[in-house]
N, C-alpha and C positions, 0 to 999 in steps of 0.2 A: 716666251715670248708668243709663239704660234696659238698658243692654246688660248692665251689673254685675247688675243684677236678673235678669236673665236667665240668666247664669251660675251665680247662685246658685238659682237654681229648678232648672236642670239637675242642681246638685250634690246639693242637697238630694232631688230624685228618685233619685237611682244613691245616695245615704246612706244613705236611710230606711227600705228595703226594698221599695220601690213597684216598683222593676228591680233586680234584682241585675246590679252592673256588670263581672262577670266573666261573667254567662250572654249568649247570641247576643243576645237583646233589647236587653241593655244596652251593649253593644260598638256594638249597630247605632245605639244612640239617641245615645251618645258621638256616633260620628262623623257622622249627621246635623246634630245640632245644633252642631259643630265648621264644617262647611261654612255651615248657617245664618250662625253669626256670621263667617266668613270674606267671607261675601256670595257665595256660590258655589253656593248650595244649588238653584238652580233648572237647574244644569246636571247635579245628580246623576242617573246612569244605572244601571240595573239590573247590568250588565256591569261598572263600574268600583265600585259597593258589593261585589259578589261575592268580587272579585280583592281590593279594600282591607281589607275585614270578615274574610271567610269563607274568605280565603287559598285561594279557587279559582285554578286556572291560566287563562291569558290565553285557553285554549280554549274558557272556560266557554261554554254554551251553556244560556240560559234555558228554552228548551223541552223539557228532560230532566233541567234540575237548578231546583227552587223553591224553592229555600232562600231567597232574597231575598223573594220575596212571603211565603214562610211566617213568617220572623221580623218581617215589618213587620207582618203580621195580629195576631202574638202582642203587638207592642208596643204599636200603635194600642189593641187590647181592653184592654193593663193601664194603659194613661196614661188612657183614658174611664173605666174602674171607678173608679180612682183619683180625679179632678177630680169627678164626680158621687157621691162618697162620700165616705171619710175627706180629700181633697183638697177639699173643694168650698167651703172657707175662705180655699185661700190668694187671694194677690192676682193672682198669673199660671198661666196653666195653657198645657201641652206638648200640642200637636197634631198628629198626621199625619194629613192629609185622605185620604180612599179617593181612590185614582187618581194619587197622587204620592207621592214622597218626601221632598220638601222641607218641613221641618217649620213648623209656624204656633207662637209663641208670643206669646199675648195677654192682654188683661187677664182674669180668671176672673169673668165676670160671669155671671149667669143666664143671658141669653141667648146666649151664648159654649156653656155646657153644654146648653143644649139643644137647640142645632144641631150640636154636636161629635161626632167623626168617627163616622160609622155604623158600627156593630159587627157583622161577619157571622160567622155559625154556621160551624165549621169546613168542613161539606161546600160552603159556597160563597165557597170560596178561588179555585174555578174563575172564578167570576163576578167576585172580585177582581183577577185575573190579568186578564182580558178588559179590565175598566178602566184598570189599568196598563200595558196595551198600546196605550192610544188609543182602543179600541172602546166607545164609548157604545150598546152595544145594549138597555141596560135603561133608558136613562133616558124617565122619561115625556114626550109630545109637550109637555104645557106649560109644562114646564123646560127644553126644548129650546134652544140657543142661536138667534138671530136669523138667524143664516150659513145655516141647515140648511134656512130656507125659501127664501132669495136662492140657492142651491146646489140646484137637484134632483138634480142626478146623485150628491149625498151619499147619498140615501135610496136608490140603485140600490146601491149598495156596501154599506150597512147591511144589505139585502133577502137580499145576496148573502152576507154575514156571517154571517148569521142561518140560510141554509143548511145552511152550513159547518159552524154549529155543532151545529144538528140532526142533521147526518149522524153527526157525530163521537160522539156522546151515543148515537147507536142502533149506529154499529159497536161502541162500549166495553159498551153491555148485551150486545151479541149475543158479545164474546168473553168476557165477564164469566162469560157463562154458557155458554160452549160444552161445557164436561165435561160438562154437564148432559143434551144432546141432546132437551131438551122445557123448552118457557117453563110455570115456576112462579110463585106468588107469592112476596113475601119470606120466609114461613115454609118454602119448600120443601117445601110439604104434596103428596104425591103422587109423590114420586121415588122410585124405586125403585134399591137397590144395583145391580142388575145393568144395569139402564139406564146408571144414571148413570157406573160405573166399570168400561170394558172391560178384561177382560186383565189382571185382579191377580192374585195368587199365593197362594193358602191364606187367606184373608181378608185380607191385607197391604194397605193404600193407603199409597205415598210418592207425595209431592209434590215437585216442587221449585219452590220460589216465584220469581216474573219468568222462569222459563226459557220459553221462547218455541216449543223445538221439540217433538213430541207424545210425546216419548218419552226417557230416556236409562237406558241399562244400567250399574250402576256396576260397581266393579272385585269383587265378589263375586258378579256374574250377576243383582241384582236390577232389577229396573225401577223405573224413576222417572215417575211421568205428568207432561208440561209442566204447566205453572201454570194452574189451574182451580179453580172452587168459590169466586173471590174477589168480593169488594165494595168498592171503594175500592182507593186506593194506586196505587202505580204501579210498572212493571217496569224492572230494571235488571240487564246482565250485564256484571261488573266484570273479565272475561276470564281466562285463564290467570294464576293468580297462587300463590306458596307459602304456603299454610295450615297453620300446625302444630297437632299434635293432628290431623289428619286422615289417616286412609289414602287418602281418596280426596276431595282437595280440590274435586271439582268440585260435591261439596254443598254447596260456603260459598261460590260464586261468582259465583251469580244471587242476586237476591232479589226483593221487593214491599217497598216502604215508602212512607210516607204518613204524615199527622196522624192517621188515625180508619179501619182499615181490619179488614177480617173473611172469614175462612173458613168457609163452611155445608158442612161435608164430610159426604156422605151414607155411613150405617154400617148393616150390620147389625144386629138385637137382640143384646146381650151386654154383653162388659165387657172392653177395651181398654187397654192403652197408649200413650200420647202422648209422640211425643219431638220438640221442637221446636230447632230446627239456628240460628245466631246464629254471624255474623262481624262484628265492627267494623275495617268498609274504612276508613273516614276519620279519624276521630279518635285522634290517637296515631300517625301513621303519620312519616315520615320527614319529607313535603311538608306535615303539615298538624300543626297543635299541637292540643292537647285531651289529655281525659284521661277518667277519673272524673267523672261528673257532668254529661260534655259531654251523652252522649244518655240519656235516662230516658225508661220506657213503662212503663205497667200493664195486662198480661196477663188477660181473662176467659175464662173457660171454660163454656160453657154458661150464661153471663149472672153466674159469679162470679169476684170476684177472686182468682186467683191467685197474683200475683206483682203487688208495687207497689213502684214506683222503681226496675225491674229494669235494669240499667245494663250492656249488654255487656260493655265495656272493661272493668270491675272487675270482673263474675263470672269473665270468663275470664283475665284477668291481661294484659289488654295487647289491642294490636290485630293482626288478622289471626293469630288464634289461633280452631280451630274450636273451639266449647261449646254444648253440649246439655242443655238441661232435661227432665228425664224425670217423667212423671206416671202414676200406675197409678191402679185403679177407675175410668175414664172409660168414661160410659154414654151412648150417643144419647141425644137430650132426645127431647119428646113428638113432634116434628114427623121423628123418623128422621134426624135430623142434628146433627152435633158442633161444634160453637159455639166459633170460636176467635176473639177478638178482639181488635188491637193498637192502643192507645190513648198517641199519643205526649204525652208531658210538656214536654220538653226535647226539642230539635231535633226528628228524624221516628220512630218506631217504624218498625223491620223484622223480618224473619224470612227467612231462607235456605231453608228445607226444613223439611216436615211429615211426620211418621212416625207411623201409626197402625195398630195389629199385635192381634189378639187376645191377651188376655191367659189366662196358664193358672188351674184353678179356686183353686189356692194360691199364691202370692209373684210372681214376677216370670220371665218369660223368662230361663232362664241366660245369665249371658255368659260364653263362654268365648273365649279369646286364648293363641293360640301362637306364640311369637317367631317368624314366617317370613312371607313375602310372599303365601303361598298359603294357602287352606282348608286342615280336614284335617278327615276323619270317624273318630272311632275306635274299634276293635272293639267297643264297646257302641253304635253308631250316633248317640254325640252329635258334635254341628257343633263345632269350632273355627274361629274368625275369625282372618285375619294381625292383627297386632299393630297397635294401635291406641290411639289418645288419649293418647300418650306425646311425652315433649320429653327430648331428652339421651340419651348410648350411641350404641351401633351393632350390628346384627346381625353375626352370624357364625356361619359352620358347624363343626360338629366331626366328625371322622371316627369318632370312637372309639365303640366299640357299648356300649350302655348294658343292664347285664345286672340280669335280676330287675323288668323293667319289664314291664307288660301291652300299654303304647303306646310301645316306643321312640321315635316319630315324633316326640312329642312335647319328646323331648330331644335330637334333634339340631341344632337351632338355639339360640343364645342370643341377649340383648340382655344388652351387658354396657358397662360405665362408671360417669358420675355421669348418674342419670337418674330421672324421674318420671312416674306414672300420674295423669290424673283421669279416673276412668270416673264416666259418668253414669247414676244411679239415682235411681228414685222414692226419698221418705222412707219410711224403713223400718228394719228391721236386717237384715244380711248374713251370711253365711260366706264367707271369703276364702280360697282354697288356694293356695298358691306352690310351684311345681313346680320343683326345682333339680336339677341334678348336675353335678359337676365333669369336665371332658374336657379340661383342659386343662396344671394345673397339679399336682404328685404330693407335696407337702409341706403337713402341715397348718401353719394360722398362717400359709401365703402369701398366703390369700386372706378376710379379716376385712371383715365391713361391716355395716352397721346398715338396718334398715328403718323407718318412719315411717308413720303415719297421721295426720294434722293435729294434727302434737307428740306423737301418743301413740307408745310402743316398741312395735312389734311384733316384731324380734328386735334383739338386741342384742349385738354382738362374735360376728355368724354366723358360724360359718366350715363351708364345707362340708362338707369331708373328713372332718375329726374329727368332725362330726356323724353322715354318711352311715358312716363307717368304710372308706373310700377312696374310688380314683378310679372314674371311669364308674358308680357306683351313684345311683341315683335316691332323692331325697329330698324329703315333701312336708310343707310347715307349714301347720297349721290354725287359721283367728282365727275365733272366734263375736264375736256382736253388734255388729259395726260399722255406724256409721252415718255418713250423708253429712255433708258439712259444710252450711251455710247457702247454698250454691250447687248443691247437688245434686249433690256430686262425693264420690266415694271418692279421696282422694289416697295413694297411694302411692308413698313417695320411697325411694330405696336408694342410699344414701350412703358413702364409703368409709370406710375404717379402715385397711386395710394391702391395696394393690391395689384392683382396682376392682371391683363388684357385679358378680352377672351373676341373671338369671331367665329360664327357659326356658318358661314359660308360668301363665298366672293364670285362676283359676276364680271367679267370683261370682254365689251360691246365695243366693235367701231364706231366711231362717231359717226 
C-alpha cells in the first residue's frame, strides 16, 4: 500500500504541472523514482544518469559537462517550492537531498518541510557539485560526523582541497577578466576601450565565445578576439563540424554556456549594432533527441529583456544551423560597457560569438552579398561579401560577358537550384535588391521561378530572359518596406516553376 501511494505521488507531481514530464527535470524525476521503487537508488551515479536520462555518450566527463547536477538542482528547487507552497497539504512529499541523487519519499509533515532540501541559488551550483562529489568543505564543525574527529588525516585532505578550490577561483577570476588587462569592480568603471581591446579595426569588436586562443582571423580577414569580458558560464569547443547557413563555420563551433552568465564589453561612446551568434549543437542532432523547447533562455541587453524564451533550435529551424540575432541602436551603459546577459530557462543558455560594430547615423550597415566565394569591391567602393546565410542550390561560374553592367563582376557567378536565404537584420523596414542575368539558357520560358519572403510573393513566374530582353543582360528587381519575421530574419525563398531559379547578388539596405 505504501509503495502504491508513493507511485501515486510521483504521477501527481508529473501530471499536475509541478514538473513537466517531458522536460529535463521531469525525465530525471521519473528515472530517479523508478530506481527508488526498484530498490537500487543507493547505486545512482552521475555518469549512469547522464547516459540513461540525457543520452550522453559513454565518454561522458562530469568535469566538462554538468548537465546532471544542473538538472538535479532545478528538480530539487521545484519540488521544495511545491511542498512548501501549493503542495503543503499533500500526505507525502518527494525530495532530492543535497549531495545525493537518491530520492526520499516521506510523510509531508511540518518538520520534514522545514528541514527539506536546501535550495541553492544558481550561482552556488558549483558548491553543490562539490557536495555531490563527496567534498564536505562547507559543513559546519558542529555537525561533522564523529569519524572526522577520530581520523585527523581527513582534515589534511579537506585543507588541501580548500587550497585547490581557492586557487581555482583565483585562476577563474583572472581568466575571466584577462581581456581587460586591469582590475576593476563589478561595474567595470575606469576601463578604457583602448586599454581593454587590443588591435580592433575601425571600432569593430568581435569575440568568439569559448575560444581559448588569443585571436582568430575569419575567411573575410576580420579579427575575432578569444573569449573575454565574461562572468560565469563555461567554455566549450565542439571541434570542426559542418554548420548550415555559415560561410565561416568556425564562428559557431566554440561557445560559452551556463545557467546565468554575462558579458560586460567596453565600448566607446556611440551607437552600435549588436549581433549574437547561436548554434544548437546538441538537441535534435542524430545522436540526441530533442527539438523545440529543449533549450530556452532569456537575453538581457543593458538590463532590459530583449528576448524571452529564446529557443535556438526553433529560431534556426533545426540543429547545426548558424543563427544570428541582430539589434540596432545599442548604446554603452553609464559605466562605458555594453552588458549582455544570458539566463537559462530550460537546459543551459549559450552563445557562440558576439559582434559589436558602429552603426551608421541612419539605418544599419548595408548587407551586400555576391554569389561567389571571395569578397569584391565595386567601382563605387562598396564592399560585397561572399554568399552567406543560404541553404540549398549550388554556385556556378558563367563565362559570358555581361553587357551594360557598371560592375560586370557582380554577374560572373550565380547560385542556382531550389534555395533560400535567411538574412539576419534588426527590427525595421528594408529595401532589397536582387541582381540577375541569364548566362546559360537562350529561349524565354526556359527558366521560370518564384521568389517569396515569409509567404509573401516578391516575384511570380519570373523569367529573366523575357524581363531583361535577352541573354547576358543584367536586370535588377527592387522591393521596399520588407520587414524581418519574428525570428529576426529576412527570408528569401527561390522556388522553381520551370527549370531552376538563380540569383547573382543580393543587397539589403535600410529604408
